[in-house]
C-alpha positions in Angstrom: 135.9 85.7 -65.1 138.1 85.1 -62.1 137.4 87.2 -59.0 139.8 88.7 -56.6 141.6 86.7 -53.9 139.7 88.6 -51.1 136.1 89.2 -50.2 134.0 92.1 -51.6 131.3 93.8 -49.6 128.6 95.4 -51.9 127.4 98.3 -49.7 124.9 101.1 -49.9 121.5 102.2 -48.6 118.5 99.9 -48.7 117.2 99.7 -52.2 120.5 100.5 -53.9 120.7 97.1 -55.5 123.2 95.4 -53.2 121.5 91.9 -53.3 121.0 92.0 -57.1 124.5 93.3 -57.9 126.2 91.2 -55.3 124.6 88.0 -56.5 125.4 88.9 -60.2 129.0 89.7 -59.3 129.5 86.4 -57.3 127.9 84.5 -60.2 130.2 86.1 -62.7 133.3 85.3 -60.5 132.0 81.9 -59.5 132.5 82.6 -55.8 130.2 82.2 -52.7 127.6 84.9 -52.2 125.7 85.9 -49.0 123.1 88.5 -48.3 123.9 90.0 -44.9 120.2 90.6 -44.4 119.9 86.9 -43.8 122.4 87.2 -40.9 120.3 89.7 -38.9 119.1 88.5 -35.5 115.3 88.3 -35.4 115.2 91.2 -33.0 116.7 93.5 -35.6 114.3 92.3 -38.3 111.4 92.9 -35.9 112.6 96.4 -35.1 113.1 97.4 -38.7 109.7 95.9 -39.6 108.1 98.3 -37.0 109.8 101.2 -38.9 112.4 101.7 -36.2 116.0 102.3 -37.4 118.7 100.1 -35.9 121.3 101.7 -33.6 124.9 100.8 -33.3 124.1 98.5 -30.4 121.7 96.5 -32.6 124.2 96.4 -35.5 127.2 95.2 -33.5 126.4 91.4 -33.3 125.2 91.5 -36.9 128.5 93.0 -38.0 130.3 90.4 -36.0 128.4 87.6 -37.9 129.3 89.3 -41.2 133.0 89.6 -40.1 133.0 85.8 -39.4 131.6 85.2 -42.9 134.4 87.4 -44.4 137.0 85.4 -42.5 135.5 82.1 -43.8 135.7 83.5 -47.3 139.1 85.3 -47.2 140.1 83.7 -50.5 137.1 85.3 -52.3 133.4 85.8 -51.9 130.8 88.5 -52.2 128.4 89.7 -49.4 125.7 92.4 -49.7 125.8 94.5 -46.6 124.8 98.2 -46.0 128.1 99.0 -44.2 126.9 102.6 -44.0 129.3 104.0 -41.4 133.1 104.0 -41.4 133.1 102.4 -38.0 131.0 99.5 -39.4 133.5 99.0 -42.2 136.3 99.2 -39.7 134.7 96.5 -37.7 134.5 94.3 -40.8 138.2 95.2 -41.7 139.2 94.1 -38.1 138.0 90.6 -39.1 139.3 90.7 -42.6 141.8 93.4 -43.5 141.9 92.5 -47.2 138.1 93.2 -47.7 137.2 95.5 -50.5 134.0 97.6 -50.8 131.8 98.3 -53.8 129.6 101.2 -52.8 126.4 101.4 -54.9 125.5 105.1 -54.9 122.4 106.8 -56.2 120.1 109.8 -55.5 117.4 109.5 -52.8 114.8 109.9 -55.5 116.1 107.0 -57.6 116.5 104.7 -54.6 113.0 105.5 -53.3 111.6 104.5 -56.7 113.5 101.3 -56.6 112.3 100.6 -53.0 108.7 101.1 -54.1 109.1 98.2 -56.5 110.0 95.6 -53.9 107.0 94.9 -51.7 107.3 92.6 -48.8 110.9 93.5 -47.8 111.3 94.0 -44.0 113.0 97.4 -44.5 110.1 99.9 -44.9 110.6 102.9 -47.3 110.1 105.2 -44.3 113.6 104.3 -43.1 115.3 105.4 -46.3 116.0 109.0 -45.1 117.7 107.6 -41.9 119.9 105.4 -44.1 121.0 108.4 -46.2 121.6 110.4 -42.9 123.7 107.5 -41.6 125.7 106.9 -44.8 129.4 107.9 -44.6 130.9 107.5 -48.1 134.1 105.6 -48.6 137.1 107.6 -47.5 140.2 107.9 -49.7 142.1 105.5 -47.4 139.4 102.8 -47.7 139.9 100.0 -50.3 136.9 100.2 -52.7 135.0 101.8 -55.5 131.9 103.9 -55.8 129.6 103.1 -58.7 126.4 104.9 -59.7 123.4 102.7 -59.7 121.5 104.6 -62.4 122.4 102.0 -65.1 121.6 98.3 -65.5 123.2 95.6 -63.5 125.5 94.8 -66.4 126.5 98.5 -66.6 127.1 98.7 -62.9 129.3 95.5 -63.0 131.2 96.8 -66.1 132.0 100.1 -64.3 133.1 98.4 -61.2 135.3 95.8 -62.9 136.9 98.5 -65.1 137.8 100.7 -62.2 138.8 97.9 -59.7 141.1 96.3 -62.3 139.8 92.8 -61.7 140.9 91.1 -64.9 139.4 88.3 -66.8 141.1 85.0 -66.1 
């Protein structure tokens, strides 16, 4: 399967499956993949590990690094990034106007169950409510799709690919 000629950000709250779905999508399309968690400065990781939510000041340099990754992969690539607020997505679009978003959406109860099954991640479950409070869903003028995460990875990908009209090549 051939992917799009632009990068895709797999977005959503912590525990929604961004890394798993993003890596599977990149593998399917045979394009580069990055987990934006790996681009966080150590200070951000330390703050989240203490159970403190990041603020916009903390996120700005991280989003700049993600924007640089998008520019380097303008011809196609997948990055998993929360991109919870419109202004964060605008910051990414400033770097790469062609970016598309795949919003992985699910109920707080489902996401909490998923988070419980991934011990050792630096994002504690206690921050999940702040993520849902921060989340601003994609607006109609934003390029992207919303997919429910209740299904399997294959079902999530099939739903996204059908709606986004990315054809097999």
